[in-house]
C-alpha positions in Angstrom: 1.7 2.9 13.9 -0.5 4.7 11.4 -2.2 2.9 8.5 0.2 2.3 5.6 0.1 4.1 2.3 -0.7 1.5 -0.4 1.3 1.4 -3.6 -0.3 -0.6 -6.4 2.0 -1.3 -9.3 0.0 -1.6 -12.6 2.3 -0.4 -15.4 2.9 -3.5 -17.5 1.1 -4.7 -20.6 0.6 -8.4 -19.7 2.1 -9.6 -23.0 1.7 -13.3 -22.1 -2.0 -12.9 -21.8 -2.6 -11.5 -25.3 -5.0 -11.1 -27.1 -6.9 -10.6 -23.8 -4.6 -7.7 -23.0 -4.3 -6.1 -26.4 -6.3 -3.1 -25.2 -6.1 -3.3 -21.4 -3.7 -4.1 -18.6 -4.0 -7.5 -17.2 -5.2 -6.2 -13.9 -8.5 -5.2 -15.7 -9.2 -8.8 -16.6 -12.2 -10.1 -14.6 -12.0 -12.8 -11.9 -15.0 -13.4 -9.6 -17.1 -10.9 -11.5 -14.9 -7.9 -11.2 -11.5 -6.7 -12.5 -8.5 -7.9 -10.5 -7.4 -4.5 -9.4 -10.9 -3.4 -8.5 -11.1 -6.5 -6.2 -7.9 -5.5 -4.6 -9.0 -1.9 -3.9 -12.3 -3.1 -2.5 -10.6 -5.4 -0.1 -8.1 -2.7 0.9 -10.9 -0.2 1.5 -12.8 -2.7 3.7 -9.8 -2.6 6.0 -9.7 1.2 6.0 -6.8 1.5 3.5 -7.8 4.2 1.1 -4.6 6.2 0.6 -3.5 4.5 -2.6 -0.9 5.4 -5.1 -1.4 3.6 -8.4 1.5 3.5 -10.9 0.1 2.8 -14.3 1.5 2.7 -17.8 0.1 0.6 -20.7 -3.6 1.7 -21.2 -3.3 3.8 -18.1 -6.3 6.0 -18.9 -8.5 2.9 -19.2 -7.2 1.7 -15.8 -7.8 5.1 -14.1 -11.3 5.3 -15.6 -12.2 1.8 -14.3 -11.1 2.7 -10.7 -12.7 6.1 -10.7 -16.0 4.7 -11.9 -16.2 2.6 -8.8 -14.3 4.4 -6.0 -13.9 8.0 -4.7 -11.3 10.1 -6.6 -9.9 11.2 -3.2 -8.6 7.7 -2.5 -6.1 7.8 -5.3 -2.9 9.4 -6.4 -2.0 8.3 -10.0 1.5 8.2 -11.4 2.3 7.3 -15.0 5.3 5.2 -15.9 5.9 6.5 -19.4 8.8 4.0 -19.8 6.6 1.0 -19.0 7.7 -0.9 -22.2 11.4 -1.0 -21.2 11.5 -0.9 -17.4 10.3 -3.2 -14.7 8.5 -3.0 -11.3 11.5 -1.4 -9.6 11.2 1.6 -11.9 7.5 1.8 -11.2 8.0 1.6 -7.5 10.6 4.4 -7.6 8.1 6.6 -9.4 5.6 6.2 -6.7 7.9 8.1 -4.3 8.5 7.4 -0.6 5.6 7.7 1.8 5.9 10.7 4.1 6.8 9.1 7.4 4.2 6.4 6.8 4.4 2.7 6.6 4.3 1.3 3.0 2.0 -1.6 1.8 3.3 -2.6 -1.6 1.0 -4.7 -3.8 1.4 -6.0 -7.4 -1.9 -5.4 -9.2 -2.0 -8.8 -10.9 -2.5 -10.7 -7.7 -5.9 -12.2 -6.8 -6.2 -13.0 -3.1 -8.8 -13.8 -0.5 -9.4 -11.3 2.3 -7.5 -13.4 4.9 -4.3 -12.7 3.0 -4.5 -9.0 3.9 -5.7 -9.7 7.4 -2.8 -12.0 8.1 -0.2 -9.7 6.6 -1.5 -6.6 8.5 -1.8 -8.4 11.8 1.8 -9.7 11.8 3.8 -7.8 14.5 7.1 -7.6 12.6 7.7 -4.0 11.2 8.9 -5.3 7.8 7.3 -8.3 6.3 6.6 -10.2 3.2 3.8 -12.6 2.2 5.2 -16.0 1.5 3.5 -19.2 0.4 5.4 -22.1 1.9 3.1 -24.9 0.8 3.5 -26.5 -2.6 6.4 -26.7 -5.0 8.1 -23.6 -6.5 8.7 -23.4 -10.2 11.6 -21.7 -12.1 9.6 -18.6 -13.0 8.4 -17.9 -9.4 10.0 -15.3 -7.2 11.4 -17.5 -4.5 12.7 -16.7 -1.0 15.5 -18.3 1.0 15.4 -17.9 4.8 18.2 -17.3 7.3 18.7 -19.7 10.3 16.7 -17.2 12.4 13.8 -17.4 10.0 14.1 -14.0 8.3 14.3 -13.5 4.5 17.9 -13.9 3.5 17.5 -13.8 -0.3 14.9 -13.3 -3.0 15.1 -14.2 -6.7 13.8 -16.3 -9.5 17.2 -17.9 -9.8 17.1 -19.5 -6.4 17.0 -23.3 -6.9 13.5 -24.6 -5.9 15.2 -27.1 -3.5 16.8 -24.2 -1.6 13.7 -22.0 -1.4 11.4 -21.7 1.6 8.5 -20.7 -0.6 7.1 -18.3 -3.2 7.0 -14.5 -2.5 3.5 -13.4 -3.4 4.0 -9.8 -4.2 2.7 -8.2 -1.0 5.0 -6.5 1.5 4.8 -4.0 4.4 7.7 -1.7 5.4 7.9 0.5 8.5 8.5 4.2 7.7 12.3 4.1 8.2 12.7 1.0 6.1 10.5 2.5 3.4 12.7 5.6 3.3 15.8 3.4 3.0 14.1 1.3 0.3 13.4 4.4 -1.9 16.9 5.7 -1.4 18.2 2.3 -2.5 15.9 2.4 -5.6 17.1 5.9 -6.5 20.8 4.9 -6.4 20.4 1.5 -8.1 18.2 2.8 -10.9 20.6 5.6 -11.6 22.7 3.0 -13.3 21.5 2.2 -16.8 22.2 -1.5 -16.4 19.7 -1.7 -13.5 16.9 0.0 -15.4 14.9 -3.2 -16.0 15.4 -4.9 -12.6 12.9 -6.2 -10.2 12.3 -4.3 -6.9 13.4 -7.5 -5.0 17.0 -6.6 -5.9 16.7 -3.5 -3.7 15.1 -5.7 -1.0 18.1 -8.0 -1.1 20.6 -5.1 -0.8 18.7 -3.8 2.2 18.7 -7.3 3.8 22.5 -7.5 3.2 22.9 -4.1 5.0 21.0 -5.4 8.1 17.3 -4.9 7.4 15.2 -7.7 9.0 12.4 -8.7 6.5 10.2 -11.4 7.9 8.0 -13.9 6.0 4.3 -14.2 6.8 3.2 -17.7 5.9 0.0 -17.7 3.8 -0.5 -21.4 4.0 -4.2 -22.4 3.6 -5.2 -19.1 1.9 -6.0 -18.5 -1.8 -3.6 -16.2 -3.6 -2.4 -16.3 -7.1 -0.4 -14.1 -9.4 -1.9 -13.9 -12.9 0.8 -13.9 -15.6 -0.4 -16.5 -18.2 -3.6 -17.9 -19.5 -3.1 -20.9 -17.3 -2.8 -18.6 -14.2 -6.0 -16.8 -15.2 -7.9 -20.1 -15.6 -6.7 -21.2 -12.2 -7.7 -17.9 -10.6 -11.2 -18.1 -12.1 -11.5 -21.6 -10.9 -10.5 -20.5 -7.4 -12.6 -17.3 -7.2 -15.4 -17.4 -9.7 -17.9 -18.8 -7.2 -17.7 -15.4 -5.4 -19.3 -12.2 -6.4 -18.4 -8.7 -5.1 -20.5 -7.4 -2.3 
């Protein structure tokens, strides 16, 4: 199978991190001596993944400038979500467009992770897979996964009771070409309804699962990975990664 096309979603304004995000998206906040999204691109490139679509929105020009100051222009295809203020990540993903007969690696740009997270996700043999942290308790705001008796993902959502959840979905997924095509067709149809304009992309995952798609969890136990949404998350990320410096 060819290397996947990477889609990095970076359209939001990070309102819970204000005033740090008054003039920049949260993925430009520094952890470990570099912006979060720069770290992600560096780790992707170290694994040969340099076909990257970035969907930006709030302060998008600043984000593009930060990436192009560090990496070759040819690596990137930039897409602007002009409706970033009143849409969610499903809308941004839809704007990225389906890969052309390529696998898809989907990554939220506010995730700080160690290299082994990518390595474990890429090495897993299942064609469609999702990074899952199965250790530790899940809170009410986390995107949680419930598994089927066979061990595949059966449901995703913040509303899943923590006691019913197998773990937290970390915002990294890989889809085989056919599944990626089905995903974008589902996004197109769902987001054509105004009431779905602000939904999470996991709603489309769940619909595909209900129609028979097998999405398998990849357990990230023992590896550092954190989504940065709040000042507390940022402090935790810096505590975990600030001993490192980019190489």
